[in-house]
N, C-alpha and C positions, 0 to 999 in steps of 0.2 A: 786647092786640088790636093795638096799634101795631106791635109786632114782627112780627105775623102778616102785615102788608103786604109783608114781605120774603121770605116763604116761597115755595118753588118751586111749590107747588100753586096754580094759578090760581083754583080754586073757593074755596080757603081764603082767598086774598087778597081776593076779592070779598066773601065773607061777613064778613071782618074790617072791610072798608070800611063795609058795611051796619051792623055792630054799633057802629062808631064814630059813626054817625049818631045813634044813641040817646043817646050820651054827650054829644057836641056841645060839649065844653069847649075851652079854648084849646089844650091839648096835642093834642087830636084834630084840630082845625082845622089846626094846624101840620103834623101828620103827613100829613094829606090834601093839603095844598098841596104838600108834598114829593113825594107820590105822583103829582102831575101831571107829574113829570119822569121817571117810570119808563118803561122800554122797553115794557112790556106795555100796549098801547093799550086793552084792555078795562078794566084797572085804572085807567088815566088817566080813561077815561070815567066809571067808577063813582065815582072820587074827586070829579070835577067835579059829578056828579049829587048825591052825598051832601052836598057843600058847599052846593049850592043848596037841598037839602032841609032842612039844618040851619036855614037861613033867618035866622039872626041877623045883625046888621049886620057883625060882625067876619068871619064866614064868607063872606058874599057879597062884601064889600069885598076880602078876601084873594083870593077866586076871580077876581074881575074884574081885580085888579092882576096876578095871576099870568098870566092869559091875555093881557093886554096886553103884558106883558114878554116873552112867548114868541112873539108874532106875527112873521112874517117878511115880511108884505106891508104 
């Protein structure tokens, strides 16, 4: 599933992000944090949403830290 985040098909990438939500372990959180840097804005949004939905402290903390690090204002 993690590798599917890099596939060309945007629907497949979105579905992979949603599948990773069900797993919710450290590796999937890391992959979703990396997906926040992808060019595809829909995938970035899905990754952020999935991280929030995973809801464990590590996922939410990683999401907040990644968003703060990427702000330009």
